[in-house]
C-alpha positions as CSV (number, residue, x, y, z in Angstrom):
1,X,-5.6,15.6,24.4
2,X,-2.4,15.6,22.4
3,X,-1.4,19.1,23.3
4,X,-0.8,18.1,26.9
5,X,1.0,14.9,26.4
6,X,4.2,13.7,24.6
7,X,4.2,11.5,21.5
8,X,5.3,8.5,23.6
9,X,2.4,9.0,26.0
10,X,-0.1,9.6,23.2
11,X,1.0,6.4,21.4
12,X,0.7,4.5,24.7
13,X,-2.9,5.7,25.1
14,X,-3.7,4.4,21.6
15,X,-2.1,1.1,22.4
16,X,-4.0,0.8,25.7
17,X,-7.3,1.4,24.0
18,X,-6.6,-1.1,21.2
19,X,-5.6,-3.7,23.8
20,X,-8.7,-3.1,25.8
21,X,-11.0,-3.9,22.8
22,X,-13.3,-6.9,23.7
23,X,-13.5,-7.7,20.0
24,X,-10.4,-6.8,18.0
25,X,-11.3,-6.7,14.3
26,X,-10.9,-4.3,11.5
27,X,-14.0,-2.2,12.3
28,X,-13.3,-1.9,16.0
29,X,-9.6,-1.0,15.5
30,X,-10.5,1.5,12.8
31,X,-13.0,3.2,15.2
32,X,-10.2,3.7,17.7
33,X,-7.9,5.0,15.0
34,X,-10.5,7.4,13.7
35,X,-11.1,8.8,17.2
36,X,-7.4,9.5,17.7
37,X,-7.0,10.9,14.2
38,X,-9.7,13.5,15.1
39,X,-7.8,14.5,18.3
40,X,-4.6,14.9,16.3
41,X,-6.0,17.2,13.6
42,X,-4.6,20.4,15.2
43,X,-1.2,18.9,16.0
44,X,2.1,19.6,14.2
45,X,3.0,17.0,11.6
46,X,6.2,16.1,13.3
47,X,4.3,15.3,16.5
48,X,2.1,12.9,14.6
49,X,5.1,11.3,12.8
50,X,6.6,10.6,16.2
51,X,3.4,9.0,17.5
52,X,3.4,6.8,14.4
53,X,7.0,5.8,14.9
54,X,6.3,4.9,18.5
55,X,3.3,2.8,17.5
56,X,5.3,1.1,14.8
57,X,8.6,0.3,16.6
58,X,7.6,0.1,20.3
59,X,4.3,-1.6,19.9
60,X,4.6,-3.3,16.5
61,X,1.6,-1.9,14.7
62,X,1.5,-1.2,11.0
63,X,-1.9,-0.3,9.8
64,X,-2.8,2.1,12.7
65,X,0.3,4.3,12.4
66,X,0.2,4.3,8.7
67,X,-3.5,5.4,8.7
68,X,-2.8,8.1,11.3
69,X,-0.1,9.5,8.9
70,X,-2.3,9.3,5.8
71,X,-5.2,11.1,7.7
72,X,-3.0,14.0,8.8
73,X,-1.8,16.0,5.8
74,X,1.0,17.8,7.8
75,X,2.5,14.5,8.8
76,X,1.9,12.8,5.5
77,X,3.7,15.6,3.6
78,X,6.8,14.9,5.8
79,X,7.2,11.5,4.2
80,X,10.2,11.0,1.9
81,X,12.4,8.1,1.0
82,X,14.1,7.9,4.4
83,X,10.9,8.1,6.4
84,X,9.1,5.5,4.2
85,X,11.9,3.0,4.3
86,X,12.2,3.5,8.1
87,X,8.4,2.9,8.5
88,X,8.6,-0.1,6.1
89,X,11.5,-1.7,7.9
90,X,11.0,-5.4,8.6
91,X,8.5,-6.1,5.8
92,X,8.2,-9.9,6.0
93,X,4.7,-10.9,4.7
94,X,2.3,-10.0,1.9
95,X,0.0,-8.4,4.5
96,X,2.7,-6.1,5.9
97,X,3.8,-5.1,2.4
98,X,0.3,-4.5,1.1
99,X,-0.6,-2.4,4.1
100,X,2.5,-0.3,3.7
101,X,2.3,0.1,0.0
102,X,-1.4,0.9,-0.3
103,X,-1.6,3.3,2.6
104,X,1.8,5.0,2.6
105,X,4.3,4.4,-0.3
106,X,1.8,4.3,-3.1
107,X,0.0,7.6,-2.1
108,X,3.4,9.2,-1.4
109,X,4.5,8.3,-4.9
110,X,1.2,9.4,-6.4
111,X,1.4,12.8,-4.7
112,X,5.1,13.4,-5.6
113,X,6.6,13.0,-2.1
114,X,9.0,10.4,-3.6
115,X,10.2,10.1,-7.2
116,X,10.2,7.2,-9.6
117,X,13.8,6.4,-8.6
118,X,12.7,5.3,-5.2
119,X,10.3,2.7,-6.6
120,X,12.8,1.7,-9.2
121,X,15.3,1.0,-6.4
122,X,12.8,-1.3,-4.7
123,X,12.3,-3.1,-8.0
124,X,16.0,-4.0,-8.0
125,X,16.1,-5.1,-4.3
126,X,17.2,-8.7,-3.5
127,X,14.4,-8.7,-0.9
128,X,11.2,-10.1,-2.5
129,X,9.1,-8.0,-0.1
130,X,10.5,-4.7,-1.3
131,X,10.0,-5.8,-4.9
132,X,6.4,-6.6,-4.1
133,X,6.1,-3.2,-2.4
134,X,7.1,-1.6,-5.7
135,X,4.3,-3.3,-7.6
136,X,1.7,-2.8,-4.9
137,X,2.6,0.9,-4.8
138,X,1.2,1.2,-8.3
139,X,-2.2,0.0,-6.9
140,X,-2.6,3.4,-5.1
141,X,-2.1,5.1,-8.5
142,X,-5.1,3.4,-9.8
143,X,-7.4,2.3,-6.9
144,X,-10.2,4.8,-6.7
145,X,-10.9,4.2,-3.0
146,X,-7.3,5.4,-2.3
147,X,-7.5,8.4,-4.6
148,X,-6.1,6.8,-7.6
149,X,-6.8,8.5,-10.9
150,X,-5.0,6.1,-13.2
151,X,-1.4,6.1,-14.3
152,X,-0.7,3.8,-17.2
153,X,3.0,4.8,-17.9
154,X,4.2,4.3,-14.3
155,X,2.2,1.2,-13.7
156,X,3.2,-0.6,-16.8
157,X,6.8,0.6,-16.4
158,X,7.1,-1.2,-13.1
159,X,5.2,-4.2,-14.3
160,X,7.6,-4.5,-17.3
161,X,10.6,-4.5,-15.0
162,X,9.3,-7.4,-13.0
163,X,7.7,-9.4,-15.8
164,X,10.4,-12.1,-15.5
165,X,10.3,-12.4,-11.7
166,X,8.3,-15.6,-11.1
167,X,8.4,-15.5,-7.3
168,X,4.9,-16.3,-6.2
169,X,4.5,-13.1,-4.2
170,X,5.7,-11.0,-7.2
171,X,3.4,-12.7,-9.6
172,X,0.4,-12.2,-7.4
173,X,1.3,-8.5,-7.0
174,X,1.9,-8.2,-10.8
175,X,-1.6,-9.6,-11.4
176,X,-3.1,-7.1,-8.9
177,X,-1.3,-4.1,-10.4
178,X,-2.5,-4.9,-13.9
179,X,-6.1,-5.6,-12.8
180,X,-6.3,-2.3,-11.0
181,X,-5.2,-0.5,-14.2
182,X,-7.9,-2.3,-16.2
183,X,-10.5,0.1,-14.8
184,X,-8.7,3.1,-16.3
185,X,-7.0,1.7,-19.4
186,X,-8.1,-1.8,-20.4
187,X,-6.6,-1.4,-23.9
188,X,-3.1,-0.8,-22.6
189,X,-3.4,-3.8,-20.2
190,X,-4.6,-6.0,-23.0
191,X,-1.7,-4.9,-25.2
192,X,0.8,-5.5,-22.3
193,X,-0.5,-9.1,-21.8
194,X,-0.2,-9.8,-25.5
195,X,3.3,-8.3,-25.8
196,X,4.6,-10.4,-22.8
197,X,2.5,-13.5,-23.5
198,X,5.5,-15.8,-23.4
199,X,7.1,-14.3,-20.3
200,X,4.1,-13.8,-18.0
201,X,3.2,-16.5,-15.5
202,X,0.0,-18.5,-16.2
203,X,-1.7,-17.1,-13.1
204,X,-1.1,-13.5,-14.2
205,X,-2.4,-14.1,-17.7
206,X,-5.5,-16.0,-16.4
207,X,-6.5,-13.5,-13.7
208,X,-5.9,-10.4,-15.9
209,X,-7.8,-11.8,-18.9
210,X,-10.6,-12.7,-16.6
211,X,-10.7,-9.1,-15.4
212,X,-10.6,-7.8,-18.9
213,X,-13.5,-10.1,-20.1
214,X,-15.7,-10.4,-17.1
215,X,-14.7,-7.7,-14.7
216,X,-13.7,-10.3,-12.1
217,X,-10.4,-11.9,-11.1
218,X,-11.9,-15.4,-10.8
219,X,-15.4,-15.6,-12.1
220,X,-17.4,-18.6,-10.7
221,X,-18.2,-21.4,-13.1
222,X,-21.8,-21.9,-13.8
223,X,-23.2,-25.1,-12.4
224,X,-25.8,-27.2,-14.3
């Protein structure tokens, strides 16, 4: 299919199929994306990158183009700082950030496509959403379902830099980053929480300690 059509036309086909869904939810959208990923397997990475760009900027999708790139190694390996920041342009919600950071920037960082300096730049951004992206990018280093193998130094390095940032979106991401690391290095997380006891937000301390002691973010209270 892709070999006989341009990237713009191919993206338009994906858009049309998504718009035609009678029920548009995560499973139905993912089924469409999987089908198109299969048809793109033999395509050049640059072609797939152009399809993703068109879906992102002409049609406004995030998850679908990001997943297309992640599923195509040739396209994924083309991602560097410039491409990631282009595809992440306009981050304006926790959902947009988390989709971008879990699917693209985190795996790209994990696999060495970008260096630590890129994430450190985002840490220093005046934009809360790019700061959140830095933290959520650590999730991909540790989340097993995204290929995470555990990375204590880089995860805690980013957490340390944002420990005094009490923006609600940052605190929630900080909690998430630490909780994902618990699976791989609970002792290091426990030491981190103890060291920064006086600087961490109450939500972060509560949720991370719950994870350390019960394995859950917010265990249900027992009822009599």
